[in-house]
Jmol script that loads the backbone (N, CA, C; Angstrom):
load data "model"
ATOM      1  N   MET A   1      31.603   0.821  24.862  1.00  0.00           N
ATOM      2  CA  MET A   1      32.310  -0.034  23.929  1.00  0.00           C
ATOM      3  C   MET A   1      31.493  -1.274  23.609  1.00  0.00           C
ATOM      4  N   GLN A   2      30.788  -1.812  24.615  1.00  0.00           N
ATOM      5  CA  GLN A   2      29.974  -3.003  24.386  1.00  0.00           C
ATOM      6  C   GLN A   2      28.807  -2.686  23.452  1.00  0.00           C
ATOM      7  N   ASN A   3      28.269  -1.472  23.573  1.00  0.00           N
ATOM      8  CA  ASN A   3      27.155  -1.083  22.712  1.00  0.00           C
ATOM      9  C   ASN A   3      27.579  -1.039  21.246  1.00  0.00           C
ATOM     10  N   ILE A   4      28.790  -0.547  20.986  1.00  0.00           N
ATOM     11  CA  ILE A   4      29.290  -0.466  19.613  1.00  0.00           C
ATOM     12  C   ILE A   4      29.529  -1.869  19.065  1.00  0.00           C
ATOM     13  N   THR A   5      30.097  -2.759  19.864  1.00  0.00           N
ATOM     14  CA  THR A   5      30.338  -4.134  19.435  1.00  0.00           C
ATOM     15  C   THR A   5      29.022  -4.836  19.146  1.00  0.00           C
ATOM     16  N   LEU A   6      28.033  -4.641  19.984  1.00  0.00           N
ATOM     17  CA  LEU A   6      26.722  -5.246  19.765  1.00  0.00           C
ATOM     18  C   LEU A   6      26.082  -4.691  18.494  1.00  0.00           C
ATOM     19  N   LEU A   7      26.202  -3.400  18.278  1.00  0.00           N
ATOM     20  CA  LEU A   7      25.653  -2.772  17.081  1.00  0.00           C
ATOM     21  C   LEU A   7      26.328  -3.308  15.823  1.00  0.00           C
ATOM     22  N   VAL A   8      27.633  -3.479  15.847  1.00  0.00           N
ATOM     23  CA  VAL A   8      28.374  -4.015  14.698  1.00  0.00           C
ATOM     24  C   VAL A   8      27.939  -5.446  14.426  1.00  0.00           C
ATOM     25  N   ARG A   9      27.757  -6.245  15.437  1.00  0.00           N
ATOM     26  CA  ARG A   9      27.301  -7.633  15.257  1.00  0.00           C
ATOM     27  C   ARG A   9      25.911  -7.682  14.644  1.00  0.00           C
ATOM     28  N   ILE A  10      25.020  -6.839  15.141  1.00  0.00           N
ATOM     29  CA  ILE A  10      23.650  -6.813  14.609  1.00  0.00           C
ATOM     30  C   ILE A  10      23.661  -6.376  13.149  1.00  0.00           C
ATOM     31  N   LEU A  11      24.452  -5.363  12.818  1.00  0.00           N
ATOM     32  CA  LEU A  11      24.544  -4.904  11.441  1.00  0.00           C
ATOM     33  C   LEU A  11      25.114  -5.973  10.520  1.00  0.00           C
ATOM     34  N   CYS A  12      26.134  -6.679  10.976  1.00  0.00           N
ATOM     35  CA  CYS A  12      26.732  -7.754  10.167  1.00  0.00           C
ATOM     36  C   CYS A  12      25.733  -8.886   9.940  1.00  0.00           C
ATOM     37  N   LEU A  13      25.027  -9.294  10.980  1.00  0.00           N
ATOM     38  CA  LEU A  13      24.031 -10.359  10.830  1.00  0.00           C
ATOM     39  C   LEU A  13      22.889  -9.919   9.915  1.00  0.00           C
ATOM     40  N   SER A  14      22.489  -8.677  10.019  1.00  0.00           N
ATOM     41  CA  SER A  14      21.430  -8.166   9.144  1.00  0.00           C
ATOM     42  C   SER A  14      21.884  -8.161   7.691  1.00  0.00           C
ATOM     43  N   LEU A  15      23.098  -7.741   7.450  1.00  0.00           N
ATOM     44  CA  LEU A  15      23.634  -7.709   6.087  1.00  0.00           C
ATOM     45  C   LEU A  15      23.749  -9.115   5.506  1.00  0.00           C
ATOM     46  N   ILE A  16      24.248 -10.057   6.286  1.00  0.00           N
ATOM     47  CA  ILE A  16      24.371 -11.443   5.825  1.00  0.00           C
ATOM     48  C   ILE A  16      22.997 -12.029   5.530  1.00  0.00           C
ATOM     49  N   THR A  17      22.031 -11.786   6.399  1.00  0.00           N
ATOM     50  CA  THR A  17      20.673 -12.289   6.188  1.00  0.00           C
ATOM     51  C   THR A  17      20.065 -11.698   4.920  1.00  0.00           C
ATOM     52  N   MET A  18      20.270 -10.413   4.691  1.00  0.00           N
ATOM     53  CA  MET A  18      19.737  -9.763   3.501  1.00  0.00           C
ATOM     54  C   MET A  18      20.383 -10.328   2.240  1.00  0.00           C
ATOM     55  N   LEU A  19      21.688 -10.538   2.256  1.00  0.00           N
ATOM     56  CA  LEU A  19      22.379 -11.068   1.080  1.00  0.00           C
ATOM     57  C   LEU A  19      21.959 -12.500   0.783  1.00  0.00           C
ATOM     58  N   ILE A  20      21.773 -13.307   1.798  1.00  0.00           N
ATOM     59  CA  ILE A  20      21.342 -14.689   1.594  1.00  0.00           C
ATOM     60  C   ILE A  20      19.908 -14.716   1.081  1.00  0.00           C
ATOM     61  N   GLY A  21      19.053 -13.878   1.632  1.00  0.00           N
ATOM     62  CA  GLY A  21      17.652 -13.864   1.219  1.00  0.00           C
ATOM     63  C   GLY A  21      17.453 -13.332  -0.187  1.00  0.00           C
ATOM     64  N   CYS A  22      18.326 -12.473  -0.658  1.00  0.00           N
ATOM     65  CA  CYS A  22      18.169 -11.868  -1.980  1.00  0.00           C
ATOM     66  C   CYS A  22      18.908 -12.623  -3.068  1.00  0.00           C
ATOM     67  N   SER A  23      19.708 -13.608  -2.714  1.00  0.00           N
ATOM     68  CA  SER A  23      20.467 -14.326  -3.739  1.00  0.00           C
ATOM     69  C   SER A  23      19.611 -15.408  -4.374  1.00  0.00           C
ATOM     70  N   ALA A  24      19.888 -15.675  -5.642  1.00  0.00           N
ATOM     71  CA  ALA A  24      19.187 -16.733  -6.381  1.00  0.00           C
ATOM     72  C   ALA A  24      20.232 -17.689  -6.932  1.00  0.00           C
ATOM     73  N   SER A  25      21.056 -18.240  -6.078  1.00  0.00           N
ATOM     74  CA  SER A  25      22.163 -19.081  -6.520  1.00  0.00           C
ATOM     75  C   SER A  25      21.715 -20.450  -7.017  1.00  0.00           C
ATOM     76  N   ASP A  26      20.508 -20.887  -6.668  1.00  0.00           N
ATOM     77  CA  ASP A  26      20.050 -22.205  -7.103  1.00  0.00           C
ATOM     78  C   ASP A  26      19.399 -22.169  -8.476  1.00  0.00           C
ATOM     79  N   GLY A  27      19.417 -21.027  -9.151  1.00  0.00           N
ATOM     80  CA  GLY A  27      18.892 -20.929 -10.506  1.00  0.00           C
ATOM     81  C   GLY A  27      17.392 -20.752 -10.594  1.00  0.00           C
ATOM     82  N   GLN A  28      16.736 -20.663  -9.480  1.00  0.00           N
ATOM     83  CA  GLN A  28      15.287 -20.486  -9.505  1.00  0.00           C
ATOM     84  C   GLN A  28      14.968 -19.010  -9.684  1.00  0.00           C
ATOM     85  N   HIS A  29      14.030 -18.752 -10.583  1.00  0.00           N
ATOM     86  CA  HIS A  29      13.569 -17.395 -10.810  1.00  0.00           C
ATOM     87  C   HIS A  29      12.072 -17.376 -10.594  1.00  0.00           C
ATOM     88  N   SER A  30      11.539 -16.197 -10.463  1.00  0.00           N
ATOM     89  CA  SER A  30      10.107 -16.098 -10.266  1.00  0.00           C
ATOM     90  C   SER A  30       9.381 -16.606 -11.507  1.00  0.00           C
ATOM     91  N   ALA A  31       8.225 -17.191 -11.299  1.00  0.00           N
ATOM     92  CA  ALA A  31       7.455 -17.770 -12.395  1.00  0.00           C
ATOM     93  C   ALA A  31       6.953 -16.667 -13.325  1.00  0.00           C
ATOM     94  N   VAL A  32       7.028 -16.936 -14.613  1.00  0.00           N
ATOM     95  CA  VAL A  32       6.543 -15.988 -15.604  1.00  0.00           C
ATOM     96  C   VAL A  32       5.109 -16.352 -15.950  1.00  0.00           C
ATOM     97  N   ILE A  33       4.224 -15.392 -15.834  1.00  0.00           N
ATOM     98  CA  ILE A  33       2.816 -15.625 -16.145  1.00  0.00           C
ATOM     99  C   ILE A  33       2.660 -15.542 -17.655  1.00  0.00           C
ATOM    100  N   PRO A  34       2.142 -16.596 -18.282  1.00  0.00           N
ATOM    101  CA  PRO A  34       2.007 -16.566 -19.742  1.00  0.00           C
ATOM    102  C   PRO A  34       0.974 -15.537 -20.181  1.00  0.00           C
ATOM    103  N   ALA A  35       1.173 -15.006 -21.373  1.00  0.00           N
ATOM    104  CA  ALA A  35       0.256 -14.015 -21.921  1.00  0.00           C
ATOM    105  C   ALA A  35      -1.072 -14.670 -22.258  1.00  0.00           C
ATOM    106  N   VAL A  36      -2.131 -13.921 -22.101  1.00  0.00           N
ATOM    107  CA  VAL A  36      -3.472 -14.412 -22.398  1.00  0.00           C
ATOM    108  C   VAL A  36      -3.879 -13.897 -23.770  1.00  0.00           C
ATOM    109  N   ALA A  37      -4.305 -14.803 -24.645  1.00  0.00           N
ATOM    110  CA  ALA A  37      -4.748 -14.397 -25.979  1.00  0.00           C
ATOM    111  C   ALA A  37      -6.131 -13.759 -25.878  1.00  0.00           C
ATOM    112  N   VAL A  38      -6.309 -12.638 -26.548  1.00  0.00           N
ATOM    113  CA  VAL A  38      -7.591 -11.953 -26.533  1.00  0.00           C
ATOM    114  C   VAL A  38      -8.052 -11.716 -27.965  1.00  0.00           C
ATOM    115  N   THR A  39      -9.343 -11.559 -28.130  1.00  0.00           N
ATOM    116  CA  THR A  39      -9.921 -11.249 -29.430  1.00  0.00           C
ATOM    117  C   THR A  39     -10.601  -9.892 -29.341  1.00  0.00           C
ATOM    118  N   LEU A  40     -10.342  -9.043 -30.306  1.00  0.00           N
ATOM    119  CA  LEU A  40     -10.940  -7.715 -30.322  1.00  0.00           C
ATOM    120  C   LEU A  40     -12.055  -7.668 -31.348  1.00  0.00           C
ATOM    121  N   GLN A  41     -13.061  -6.895 -31.031  1.00  0.00           N
ATOM    122  CA  GLN A  41     -14.161  -6.697 -31.967  1.00  0.00           C
ATOM    123  C   GLN A  41     -14.566  -5.239 -31.901  1.00  0.00           C
ATOM    124  N   GLU A  42     -14.657  -4.625 -33.067  1.00  0.00           N
ATOM    125  CA  GLU A  42     -15.033  -3.216 -33.114  1.00  0.00           C
ATOM    126  C   GLU A  42     -16.526  -3.061 -32.842  1.00  0.00           C
ATOM    127  N   VAL A  43     -16.880  -1.984 -32.198  1.00  0.00           N
ATOM    128  CA  VAL A  43     -18.277  -1.676 -31.914  1.00  0.00           C
ATOM    129  C   VAL A  43     -18.870  -1.073 -33.178  1.00  0.00           C
ATOM    130  N   GLU A  44     -20.046  -1.550 -33.535  1.00  0.00           N
ATOM    131  CA  GLU A  44     -20.698  -1.022 -34.729  1.00  0.00           C
ATOM    132  C   GLU A  44     -22.196  -0.907 -34.481  1.00  0.00           C
ATOM    133  N   LEU A  45     -22.839  -0.056 -35.235  1.00  0.00           N
ATOM    134  CA  LEU A  45     -24.274   0.143 -35.103  1.00  0.00           C
ATOM    135  C   LEU A  45     -25.028  -1.067 -35.639  1.00  0.00           C
ATOM    136  N   SER A  46     -26.179  -1.303 -35.036  1.00  0.00           N
ATOM    137  CA  SER A  46     -27.023  -2.412 -35.463  1.00  0.00           C
ATOM    138  C   SER A  46     -28.416  -1.864 -35.754  1.00  0.00           C
ATOM    139  N   SER A  47     -29.103  -2.464 -36.707  1.00  0.00           N
ATOM    140  CA  SER A  47     -30.427  -1.972 -37.088  1.00  0.00           C
ATOM    141  C   SER A  47     -31.556  -2.787 -36.460  1.00  0.00           C
ATOM    142  N   THR A  48     -31.265  -3.585 -35.453  1.00  0.00           N
ATOM    143  CA  THR A  48     -32.311  -4.385 -34.813  1.00  0.00           C
ATOM    144  C   THR A  48     -33.090  -3.545 -33.810  1.00  0.00           C
ATOM    145  N   ASP A  49     -34.319  -3.946 -33.546  1.00  0.00           N
ATOM    146  CA  ASP A  49     -35.162  -3.241 -32.582  1.00  0.00           C
ATOM    147  C   ASP A  49     -34.974  -3.766 -31.165  1.00  0.00           C
ATOM    148  N   GLN A  50     -34.226  -4.829 -31.033  1.00  0.00           N
ATOM    149  CA  GLN A  50     -34.023  -5.457 -29.728  1.00  0.00           C
ATOM    150  C   GLN A  50     -33.026  -4.624 -28.918  1.00  0.00           C
ATOM    151  N   GLN A  51     -33.391  -4.368 -27.679  1.00  0.00           N
ATOM    152  CA  GLN A  51     -32.514  -3.598 -26.803  1.00  0.00           C
ATOM    153  C   GLN A  51     -32.186  -4.462 -25.602  1.00  0.00           C
ATOM    154  N   ILE A  52     -30.922  -4.628 -25.335  1.00  0.00           N
ATOM    155  CA  ILE A  52     -30.462  -5.441 -24.210  1.00  0.00           C
ATOM    156  C   ILE A  52     -29.594  -4.555 -23.326  1.00  0.00           C
ATOM    157  N   SER A  53     -29.818  -4.612 -22.048  1.00  0.00           N
ATOM    158  CA  SER A  53     -28.964  -3.852 -21.134  1.00  0.00           C
ATOM    159  C   SER A  53     -28.453  -4.786 -20.044  1.00  0.00           C
ATOM    160  N   TYR A  54     -27.250  -4.544 -19.628  1.00  0.00           N
ATOM    161  CA  TYR A  54     -26.607  -5.329 -18.579  1.00  0.00           C
ATOM    162  C   TYR A  54     -26.069  -4.374 -17.525  1.00  0.00           C
ATOM    163  N   SER A  55     -26.071  -4.826 -16.317  1.00  0.00           N
ATOM    164  CA  SER A  55     -25.426  -4.044 -15.266  1.00  0.00           C
ATOM    165  C   SER A  55     -24.426  -4.940 -14.560  1.00  0.00           C
ATOM    166  N   GLY A  56     -23.367  -4.367 -14.108  1.00  0.00           N
ATOM    167  CA  GLY A  56     -22.346  -5.156 -13.430  1.00  0.00           C
ATOM    168  C   GLY A  56     -21.158  -4.284 -13.070  1.00  0.00           C
ATOM    169  N   THR A  57     -20.154  -4.917 -12.554  1.00  0.00           N
ATOM    170  CA  THR A  57     -18.937  -4.243 -12.149  1.00  0.00           C
ATOM    171  C   THR A  57     -17.757  -4.939 -12.792  1.00  0.00           C
ATOM    172  N   ILE A  58     -16.873  -4.163 -13.360  1.00  0.00           N
ATOM    173  CA  ILE A  58     -15.646  -4.716 -13.934  1.00  0.00           C
ATOM    174  C   ILE A  58     -14.561  -4.592 -12.870  1.00  0.00           C
ATOM    175  N   GLU A  59     -13.954  -5.716 -12.547  1.00  0.00           N
ATOM    176  CA  GLU A  59     -12.894  -5.727 -11.546  1.00  0.00           C
ATOM    177  C   GLU A  59     -11.666  -6.412 -12.119  1.00  0.00           C
ATOM    178  N   GLU A  60     -10.514  -5.993 -11.651  1.00  0.00           N
ATOM    179  CA  GLU A  60      -9.270  -6.579 -12.118  1.00  0.00           C
ATOM    180  C   GLU A  60      -9.061  -7.956 -11.507  1.00  0.00           C
ATOM    181  N   ALA A  61      -8.410  -8.820 -12.249  1.00  0.00           N
ATOM    182  CA  ALA A  61      -8.080 -10.141 -11.729  1.00  0.00           C
ATOM    183  C   ALA A  61      -6.817 -10.075 -10.886  1.00  0.00           C
ATOM    184  N   LEU A  62      -5.948  -9.137 -11.207  1.00  0.00           N
ATOM    185  CA  LEU A  62      -4.674  -9.004 -10.527  1.00  0.00           C
ATOM    186  C   LEU A  62      -4.365  -7.522 -10.409  1.00  0.00           C
ATOM    187  N   SER A  63      -3.934  -7.076  -9.261  1.00  0.00           N
ATOM    188  CA  SER A  63      -3.611  -5.662  -9.107  1.00  0.00           C
ATOM    189  C   SER A  63      -2.291  -5.512  -8.365  1.00  0.00           C
ATOM    190  N   VAL A  64      -1.650  -4.387  -8.591  1.00  0.00           N
ATOM    191  CA  VAL A  64      -0.382  -4.086  -7.941  1.00  0.00           C
ATOM    192  C   VAL A  64      -0.489  -2.693  -7.336  1.00  0.00           C
ATOM    193  N   PRO A  65      -0.355  -2.582  -6.031  1.00  0.00           N
ATOM    194  CA  PRO A  65      -0.389  -1.247  -5.427  1.00  0.00           C
ATOM    195  C   PRO A  65       0.884  -0.486  -5.800  1.00  0.00           C
ATOM    196  N   LEU A  66       0.730   0.764  -6.130  1.00  0.00           N
ATOM    197  CA  LEU A  66       1.871   1.585  -6.525  1.00  0.00           C
ATOM    198  C   LEU A  66       2.154   2.631  -5.454  1.00  0.00           C
ATOM    199  N   SER A  67       3.420   2.879  -5.245  1.00  0.00           N
ATOM    200  CA  SER A  67       3.813   3.987  -4.392  1.00  0.00           C
ATOM    201  C   SER A  67       5.033   4.635  -5.023  1.00  0.00           C
ATOM    202  N   PHE A  68       5.148   5.920  -4.863  1.00  0.00           N
ATOM    203  CA  PHE A  68       6.209   6.651  -5.513  1.00  0.00           C
ATOM    204  C   PHE A  68       7.102   7.289  -4.463  1.00  0.00           C
ATOM    205  N   SER A  69       8.393   7.241  -4.718  1.00  0.00           N
ATOM    206  CA  SER A  69       9.330   7.809  -3.757  1.00  0.00           C
ATOM    207  C   SER A  69       9.393   9.326  -3.849  1.00  0.00           C
ATOM    208  N   VAL A  70       8.876   9.874  -4.930  1.00  0.00           N
ATOM    209  CA  VAL A  70       8.875  11.326  -5.101  1.00  0.00           C
ATOM    210  C   VAL A  70       7.427  11.786  -5.211  1.00  0.00           C
ATOM    211  N   PRO A  71       6.987  12.713  -4.377  1.00  0.00           N
ATOM    212  CA  PRO A  71       5.602  13.184  -4.483  1.00  0.00           C
ATOM    213  C   PRO A  71       5.426  14.028  -5.734  1.00  0.00           C
ATOM    214  N   GLY A  72       4.218  13.995  -6.267  1.00  0.00           N
ATOM    215  CA  GLY A  72       3.941  14.815  -7.434  1.00  0.00           C
ATOM    216  C   GLY A  72       2.775  14.255  -8.222  1.00  0.00           C
ATOM    217  N   THR A  73       2.474  14.887  -9.348  1.00  0.00           N
ATOM    218  CA  THR A  73       1.370  14.498 -10.194  1.00  0.00           C
ATOM    219  C   THR A  73       1.908  14.211 -11.592  1.00  0.00           C
ATOM    220  N   VAL A  74       1.466  13.103 -12.181  1.00  0.00           N
ATOM    221  CA  VAL A  74       1.852  12.776 -13.548  1.00  0.00           C
ATOM    222  C   VAL A  74       1.020  13.641 -14.471  1.00  0.00           C
ATOM    223  N   THR A  75       1.673  14.423 -15.310  1.00  0.00           N
ATOM    224  CA  THR A  75       0.948  15.304 -16.224  1.00  0.00           C
ATOM    225  C   THR A  75       0.968  14.792 -17.654  1.00  0.00           C
ATOM    226  N   GLU A  76       1.919  13.903 -17.984  1.00  0.00           N
ATOM    227  CA  GLU A  76       1.998  13.397 -19.358  1.00  0.00           C
ATOM    228  C   GLU A  76       2.732  12.068 -19.353  1.00  0.00           C
ATOM    229  N   VAL A  77       2.289  11.181 -20.240  1.00  0.00           N
ATOM    230  CA  VAL A  77       2.947   9.880 -20.383  1.00  0.00           C
ATOM    231  C   VAL A  77       3.421   9.740 -21.801  1.00  0.00           C
TER     232      VAL A  77
END
end "model"
wireframe off; spacefill off
backbone 0.3
color backbone group
């Protein structure tokens, strides 16, 4: 009987902690990252004899790891 009472207390405290931690009653929301303005330029052929080559690595500034609750492969978007 004591084990059940202890389990009920732990569950109640866990639920209260989760509800308090997930509430946003003070009106604060997560910060919105403003959009970044970009300029596009189409690639076109050039008639110059100058050849320039660059080497480097393109890396993301911000990344989000993804995980899926259902296993499988995306075949079409």
